[in-house]
Every structure is written in C-alpha cells, then in structure tokens.
C-alpha positions in Angstrom: 103.5 53.0 53.9 103.6 56.5 52.2 99.9 56.2 51.3 99.1 55.5 55.0 101.1 58.5 56.1 99.5 60.8 53.5 96.0 59.5 54.5 96.8 60.4 58.3 98.1 63.7 57.2 94.9 64.4 55.3 92.7 63.3 58.3 94.6 65.6 60.7 94.4 68.5 58.2 90.6 68.0 57.9 90.2 67.9 61.6 92.0 71.1 62.2 90.3 72.8 59.2 86.9 71.7 60.7 87.9 73.1 64.1 89.0 76.4 62.7 85.7 76.6 60.7 83.6 75.8 63.8 85.3 78.5 65.8 85.0 81.0 63.0 81.2 80.2 62.8 80.8 80.7 66.7 79.5 84.1 67.7 82.0 86.0 69.7 81.2 88.2 72.7 83.5 91.1 72.8 83.9 93.1 76.1 85.1 96.7 75.7 85.6 99.1 78.7 87.9 100.1 81.5 89.6 98.4 84.5 86.4 97.5 86.0 85.9 95.2 83.1 89.5 94.1 83.0 92.0 95.1 85.4 95.7 94.9 84.3 96.3 91.9 82.3 93.2 90.1 83.6 95.3 88.0 86.1 94.1 89.6 89.2 96.9 92.0 89.6 96.7 93.5 93.2 93.8 91.2 93.8 91.6 93.4 91.4 89.5 91.8 88.7 86.9 93.0 86.2 83.6 91.5 85.4 84.8 90.7 81.7 87.3 88.1 83.3 84.1 86.2 84.7 81.3 86.8 82.3 82.5 83.8 80.3 81.5 81.4 83.2 78.0 82.3 82.8 77.9 81.7 79.1 78.0 78.4 77.2 81.6 78.8 75.7 81.0 75.6 73.6 78.7 77.7 71.5 79.9 81.2 72.0 83.5 82.5 72.3 84.3 85.5 74.8 87.1 88.0 74.3 87.8 90.6 76.9 89.3 93.7 75.1 88.8 96.1 77.9 91.9 98.1 79.2 92.4 99.9 82.5 92.6 103.6 82.6 90.6 104.2 79.3 87.6 106.2 78.8 85.0 106.0 76.0 87.2 108.6 74.2 90.7 107.1 74.8 89.5 103.5 74.0 89.0 104.8 70.6 91.7 107.3 70.3 94.3 104.9 71.4 93.2 102.4 68.6 91.8 99.7 70.9 88.3 99.7 69.3 89.6 99.3 65.7 90.8 95.7 66.0 87.4 94.7 67.6 85.6 96.4 64.9 87.7 94.7 62.2 87.1 91.4 63.7 83.3 91.8 64.1 80.9 89.7 62.0 77.2 89.3 61.9 75.8 87.7 65.0 78.6 88.8 67.4 78.0 90.6 70.5 79.7 93.7 72.0 79.3 94.4 75.8 80.1 98.1 76.4 80.8 99.7 79.7 82.5 103.1 80.1 82.3 106.1 82.5 84.6 105.7 85.3 87.4 107.7 83.6 85.3 109.9 81.5 85.1 112.6 84.2 88.7 113.3 84.0 90.4 116.4 82.4 89.9 116.9 78.7 93.4 118.1 78.3 96.4 117.7 80.6 99.8 116.1 80.6 99.1 113.0 82.6 96.0 111.3 81.0 93.9 113.6 79.0 91.0 111.2 78.9 87.9 113.1 79.9 84.8 113.6 77.7 82.2 116.3 77.5 79.5 115.5 79.8 76.1 114.3 78.4 75.1 112.9 75.1 75.0 116.1 72.9 76.7 116.9 69.6 78.9 119.6 71.1 82.6 119.2 70.8 86.0 121.0 71.8 89.1 121.2 69.6 92.3 120.8 71.6 96.1 120.5 71.1 96.5 117.4 73.2 99.3 118.1 75.7 99.9 114.6 76.5 99.9 113.2 72.9 101.1 116.4 71.1 98.2 115.8 68.5 95.4 118.0 67.6 92.1 116.4 68.6 88.3 117.1 68.5 86.9 115.9 71.8 83.2 114.9 71.9 80.5 114.0 74.6 80.4 110.6 76.4 77.3 109.8 74.6 78.8 110.7 71.2 81.6 108.1 71.8 79.2 105.5 73.1 76.9 106.0 70.1 79.9 105.7 67.8 80.8 102.3 69.1 77.2 101.1 68.9 76.6 102.3 65.4 79.8 100.8 64.0 79.1 97.5 65.7 75.6 97.4 64.2 77.0 98.3 60.8 78.9 95.1 60.9 75.8 93.1 61.9 76.9 92.7 65.5 74.6 93.2 68.6 75.8 96.0 71.0 74.7 95.8 74.7 75.3 98.8 76.9 76.0 98.7 80.7 75.8 101.4 83.2 79.2 101.6 85.0 79.3 99.5 88.1 78.9 101.6 91.4 81.9 102.7 93.5 82.1 101.3 97.0 80.9 104.7 98.4 78.2 104.9 101.0 75.9 107.6 102.3 73.6 106.8 105.3 73.7 103.0 104.4 72.9 103.7 100.7 75.2 103.4 97.6 74.9 106.4 95.3 73.7 105.7 91.7 74.8 107.3 88.5 71.4 107.6 86.9 71.8 111.3 86.6 75.3 111.0 84.9 77.0 108.2 83.1 74.5 105.6 83.8 71.7 107.7 82.7 73.5 108.9 79.6 74.4 105.2 78.6 70.6 104.4 79.0 69.6 107.3 76.7 72.0 106.1 74.0 70.8 102.6 74.3 67.1 103.8 74.0 67.8 106.1 71.0 69.8 103.4 69.2 67.3 100.6 70.1 69.8 98.2 71.9 69.8 96.3 75.1 70.6 98.3 78.2 71.5 96.7 81.5 71.4 98.9 84.6 74.3 97.2 86.1 74.9 100.3 88.4 71.5 99.9 90.1 71.6 96.3 90.2 74.9 96.0 91.9 74.2 99.0 94.2 71.0 97.2 95.4 72.8 94.0 96.1 75.5 95.8 98.0 72.9 97.6 100.1 71.2 94.2 100.9 74.6 92.8 102.1 75.6 96.0 103.9 78.7 98.0 104.0 80.7 95.7 106.4 80.1 92.7 104.2 80.9 94.5 101.1 84.1 96.2 102.1 86.8 93.6 102.3 84.9 91.1 100.4 83.5 92.6 97.2 85.9 95.7 97.2 89.1 96.2 99.2 89.4 98.9 101.8 92.2 100.5 100.0 90.2 100.9 96.7 86.5 101.9 96.3 86.4 101.4 92.4 87.9 98.0 91.5 86.3 94.8 92.6 87.8 91.6 94.0 87.3 88.5 92.3 84.1 88.0 94.3 82.9 91.5 93.3 83.7 90.8 89.7 81.6 87.6 89.8 78.7 89.4 91.3 78.9 92.0 88.6 79.0 89.3 85.8 76.1 87.4 87.5 74.1 90.6 87.4 74.9 91.1 83.7 73.6 87.7 83.1 70.5 88.3 85.1 69.9 91.5 83.0 70.4 89.4 79.9 67.9 86.8 81.0 65.4 89.6 81.7 65.9 91.1 78.1 64.8 90.0 74.7 68.5 90.0 73.6 69.5 86.7 71.8 72.5 86.4 73.9 70.2 85.1 76.7 70.0 81.9 74.6 73.6 81.2 75.5 73.3 81.6 79.2 74.1 78.6 81.4 71.3 77.4 83.6 73.7 76.3 86.4 77.0 78.0 85.9 79.9 76.6 87.9 81.9 79.5 89.3 85.7 79.1 89.6 87.4 81.7 91.8 91.2 81.9 91.5 92.9 79.6 94.0 94.5 81.2 97.1 98.2 80.8 97.0 100.2 79.9 100.0 103.3 81.3 101.5 105.2 79.0 103.9 107.7 80.4 106.5 110.4 78.0 107.6 113.2 79.0 110.2 114.0 79.2 113.8 112.8 81.2 116.9 113.5 84.6 115.2 110.8 83.7 112.8 108.6 81.4 114.9 105.7 81.9 117.4 107.6 81.3 120.6 104.7 81.2 123.1 103.9 83.7 125.8 107.4 84.5 127.1 107.5 87.8 125.5 109.9 86.7 122.9 108.5 86.2 119.4 109.6 86.0 115.7 108.9 88.3 112.7 106.7 85.5 111.1 104.0 86.0 113.7 103.3 89.6 112.3 104.1 88.9 108.7 100.6 88.2 107.6 99.6 91.9 108.4 101.5 92.8 105.2 100.0 90.1 103.0 96.7 90.3 101.0 95.2 87.4 102.9 92.1 87.4 100.8 94.3 85.9 98.1 97.1 84.3 100.1 97.3 82.3 103.1 100.4 82.6 105.4 101.6 79.4 107.1 104.3 80.0 109.8 106.0 76.6 110.1 109.2 78.0 111.7 110.1 76.3 115.0 112.3 77.6 117.8 115.7 76.0 118.4 115.9 74.6 114.8 118.7 74.8 112.4 118.9 74.1 108.7 119.9 70.7 109.6 117.3 69.8 112.5 114.4 71.3 110.5 115.0 68.7 108.0 116.1 65.8 110.4 113.0 66.1 112.5 110.8 65.9 109.4 109.4 69.5 109.8 110.5 70.2 106.1 108.6 67.0 104.9 105.4 68.3 106.4 105.8 71.5 104.6 106.7 69.9 101.3 103.8 67.7 101.3 101.5 70.8 101.4 103.4 72.7 98.5 101.5 73.4 95.4 102.5 75.0 92.1 102.5 78.8 92.5 103.3 78.8 96.3 106.2 80.5 97.9 108.6 79.4 100.8 110.5 82.1 102.8 113.5 80.3 104.5 115.8 81.9 107.2 118.3 79.7 109.1 121.6 80.4 110.7 121.2 81.3 114.3 121.5 77.6 115.5 123.7 76.2 112.8 126.8 77.1 114.8 125.9 74.8 117.5 127.5 71.4 118.4 127.4 68.9 115.5 127.9 65.7 117.6 126.8 66.7 121.1 123.4 67.4 122.9 120.9 69.1 120.7 122.7 67.9 117.7 121.8 70.8 115.6 125.1 72.2 114.2 125.7 71.9 110.5 129.2 71.9 108.9 130.2 75.5 108.1 130.3 76.8 104.6 129.1 75.5 101.2 131.1 72.3 100.8 130.1 68.9 100.1 131.9 67.2 103.0 129.9 65.2 105.5 130.2 64.1 109.1 128.8 60.9 110.5 127.3 61.5 113.9 126.1 58.9 116.3 123.2 60.3 118.1 122.1 59.1 121.6 119.4 56.8 120.5 118.6 57.5 117.1 121.3 55.7 115.2 123.8 57.5 112.9 123.0 60.7 111.1 124.9 62.1 108.0 125.5 65.7 108.7 126.1 68.1 105.8 127.2 71.8 105.4 124.8 74.6 105.9 125.1 75.4 102.2 124.0 72.1 101.3 121.0 72.0 103.4 119.9 75.5 102.1 120.3 74.3 98.6 118.3 71.2 99.2 115.4 73.4 100.4 115.7 75.6 97.4 115.9 72.6 95.0 112.9 70.7 96.5 110.8 73.8 96.6 111.3 74.3 93.0 110.4 70.7 92.2 107.2 71.3 93.8 106.6 74.1 91.5 106.8 76.8 94.3 109.2 79.8 94.5 112.1 79.7 97.0 113.1 83.1 98.8 116.1 82.8 100.9 116.7 85.4 103.8 119.9 86.1 105.6 119.1 85.8 109.4 118.2 88.9 111.3 121.1 90.4 113.2 121.8 89.7 116.9 121.9 93.0 119.1 125.7 92.9 119.0 127.5 96.3 118.1 131.0 97.1 117.2 132.2 100.8 116.9 128.6 102.1 116.8 127.7 99.5 114.1 125.6 96.3 114.1 127.7 93.3 113.5 126.7 91.7 110.1 126.6 88.0 109.0 127.8 88.7 105.5 131.0 86.7 105.8 129.2 83.8 107.6 125.7 82.4 107.3 124.4 85.5 105.7 127.0 85.2 102.9 126.5 81.3 102.6 122.6 81.9 102.3 123.4 84.4 99.4 125.6 81.7 97.8 123.0 79.0 98.1 120.3 81.1 96.4 122.8 82.0 93.6 123.9 78.4 93.1 120.5 76.7 93.4 118.5 79.5 91.7 116.4 81.0 94.4 115.7 84.7 95.3 117.8 86.1 98.0 116.9 88.9 100.4 119.6 90.4 102.6 117.5 90.7 105.7 120.5 90.7 107.9 121.8 94.0 106.4 118.4 95.6 106.0 117.5 95.2 109.6 121.0 96.2 110.8 120.6 99.4 108.9 117.3 100.2 110.6 118.8 99.3 114.0 121.7 101.8 113.3 119.2 104.5 112.3 117.3 103.9 115.5 120.3 103.9 117.6 121.6 101.3 120.2 119.6 102.6 123.1 116.2 102.2 121.3 117.2 98.8 119.8 118.1 97.5 123.2 114.3 97.7 124.0 113.6 95.2 121.3 115.7 92.6 123.1 114.4 92.1 126.7 116.3 88.9 127.7 119.2 88.2 125.3 120.9 89.5 122.2 119.0 87.2 119.7 115.3 87.1 120.5 113.0 90.2 119.9 109.9 91.2 121.7 106.6 92.1 119.9 107.9 95.6 118.8 111.1 94.2 117.4 109.3 91.3 115.6 106.8 93.8 114.1 109.6 95.9 112.8 111.4 93.0 111.3 108.2 91.8 109.7 107.8 95.3 108.0 111.3 95.1 106.7 110.7 91.7 105.3 107.6 93.0 103.6 109.5 95.9 102.1 112.2 93.6 100.8 109.6 91.4 99.1 107.7 94.5 97.6 111.1 95.3 96.0 111.3 91.9 94.0 110.1 93.4 90.7 110.5 90.2 88.8 108.4 88.1 91.4 104.8 87.7 91.5 104.9 87.7 95.3 105.4 91.4 95.5 101.8 91.7 94.1 100.5 90.1 97.2 102.3 92.4 99.6 100.2 95.2 101.0 102.1 98.5 101.4 101.7 98.9 105.1 105.3 99.0 106.0 106.1 102.8 105.6 
C-alpha cells in the first residue's frame, strides 16, 4: 500500500514539474504602459478598460503567456521611477516580448506636489535636475524618448523583443476628424523604434482612422464614454487590441506567429440590478403618480448594467411573494447581480380581509393562518421574516441584497417629516443586519431633503395623496437612492452609479 501511495505521489510530482517547466519555456508577452493599457485593477473599474486586458484574446495562450503590468497614471518616467519596470526586467528571458505604450501622462508637470510625472519633450539627451516636491528625492528628469529607449535597450539586453506602440488617440474631434499625435508622442515613439530597429505599430493612426469611419456619434457612448475622452470602454479596448494584432500581422515580428486566426472575443457580462417593492418604486401608469424606480436607470451605467424595475403597485412584502412576483425575479438572478428591495407602505394593511396584504408587525417568528376567499389557507409571517427571506434567497443566488427603508409619506409634525425609524424603517434595518444585507436609510435621507426644501415645495410632489409622488418627486427620490448607493464604499455597485445626482 505504501509503495502504491509513493508511486502516485511521484506521478503527481512529475506532472506538476512538467507543467511548471512547460510554463517556464513559454514565451511571455509583457504589457507596460498607462491606464489606456490597464485601467485600475484591470477589472473594468468605472467601465473603463485598457487594451492590455484584451490583447490575450487575440493570441494563442496555449503557446504564449500574457502579463499586463501597466499601471494607470504612470508616464514613461514614473513607470521606471516607481520601480514598476524592474520586476518585468528581472523576469524577462530570451524570446519574451514587451509591448510598450506611454505618452498620455508624459505631458504633465516635471515637478509639482501632485503627480510630478512629466518628461522633457522629444527624444534628445537633454535632462533637468530637480528636487522632486512630491517624493522629496533628488531626480534627473530625461526626455520621453530617453525613457522609451531605456526600456527597449534593457529588454533587448535580456534577449526579449520590444514592440513600441503610438499612444491610442483621445476621443477628441475637429471637423469630423480625430487629431493624431504624429508630431508628438506618437512620432517620437516611431523615431525610437526606427533607431533601435524594433517593431513599431502606429496604434494612434489605426484607431483614429477606425473612429472616423464609424463617426463621432457611434464612437462616443460606445468606444468611449461621454464623461471621459481618454479611457476606453470594453469595446474600445477590444478595438485597440485588434488593431495591435493587425499591426503585428502586417509586421515581420515573430509574435505574429502566435496570433489566432479566428479569435473569440469575450466581453464582460452585463450585470443586472432588480428593483422590488410597491407603488413608490413602480411604474404606475399614466395617472401622474410614479415611483423612483422609473428614473433610477438615469443614474446607472447602462452600458455595463441592466436595470429591471419589477416593483408592483399595491404590493407588500407578503403579497409580492405570495403572488409569485418574487419567484419570477429569483429565476432571473445570476451571480454578481443586485436586488434593491423596499417594502412597508402596504404591510400595515389587513391581514385577513380584502386585499390580504398585511404582514405581522415586527421581526418575530409568529405566524397567522388566514383563509382567503377562494385561494385556500395562507400562512402569514412577520414583515421581518419576509424581508429576511428576500435577503437570504438573493444571497443564495449569488446576488447582493440591498434593503431600503420606505420613502416617507408627506406627513409632518412640528415642521419635521414623520420618520419610520421605529416601524417598518427600523425593522428593515434589523432584517438587513440579521440576514447580512446592505441597508440604506432612504426614509431618513428623503425626509432630510424634504425638510431642506420646505413643506410648501414638497406638497407639489404629492398631487393626490400623501404617499405617491409625481414625476418631479420620483426623480428626486431616484437621485437620493443613487447618492446613497454611491456611498456604499465596500460594494461594487457604487462603481456602476453615475454621479448625476448633484
């Protein structure tokens, strides 16, 4: 038995050694650059991606490894001075590749107390000695070309193969044309490539030409966002990567031998956010009364997330479940989705009479058997029980539950809006705390805003009753929901909220 175990252990050990050896023998493609090569952690922070996150989809990664070492905010100078190039250089072996793209940040100040990342323009040997205000260190600042040349020559010294890219264009337009950088960083990058005898890809011109073919309206909001003219969306990053692959295919660089003939492009899945609740969230038709959920999508990056407003007027935490509305939502939930849930306005109704929508008050485990008119017997639970079930089942689906206290009614006492903190608002908070969901005190946040505006102005939001808002009131509440979500610093959802609520 011991011999068999030893034999199995030996086989497993040999297998892993062979795998490690195979990986070590694979050429590695290293990407170095700024945020247009890798934005943030390379996870699409803010919907922004770099081409280094997608170049691997154009390369046969069974034969070549891809590592993206770019860092947002760096210039050709600070990528070196921050020590980011050294680990790459130490890892390089003969036959590896280095894709190099800098320039977007090289035009900054040479010396200041915020970034101090600029380089001297051009490719010359001139330099400037500074006492760096930001780092407190003495530093010799060189030209853009000097730093690019240093990366190239050091990579070549290890037997690696450098490939220089002109920086991607910004989403700027002049008379239907995208300005090129041939007379600045793109041109200087090309000069260094020619002098060092390495492959140059004019990514700037290639991408600008493609942008012009599509037109500004098709580029803005698709390849770039309106709020950012420098960083690409996932589709923009894929386009840049595809043009690099095109440039490699046109070159005599050996990396072209690893390009896939028919790459399968995988864009990040759009995540979903579901809204469940009552009429203060729902689309209530054409009667002038509407819920905040109707306008919530205006504050969401809908290029990366789809908003589904599943709230229904007249429903309570009990009836939303009893009528199968929650089951319909639950069937659509996928890992990574979000559920915003706001109930309470109708939970105070009759438990055992017409409408049958009241839930037992509080957080307890007590139940009440109710004989409905024609639907048999229903077991009714407490408001807290229903809310905890929504939270629990959302989490079981791999989604994130976010509980909101209900928006306040237009009821005032002594100049203050009546809160729900000791009733459904408080129980909503308790449910989130007990079941492990996020809680947003929408009730108090909206009440504070109402008090700031004054009763006379708030009365205009409630045309028919003290519960249901008109369009202006719903839009205000949607902005407040978005602002609260943006404040959830430990939730990914805040990254999908567009700052349009100020």
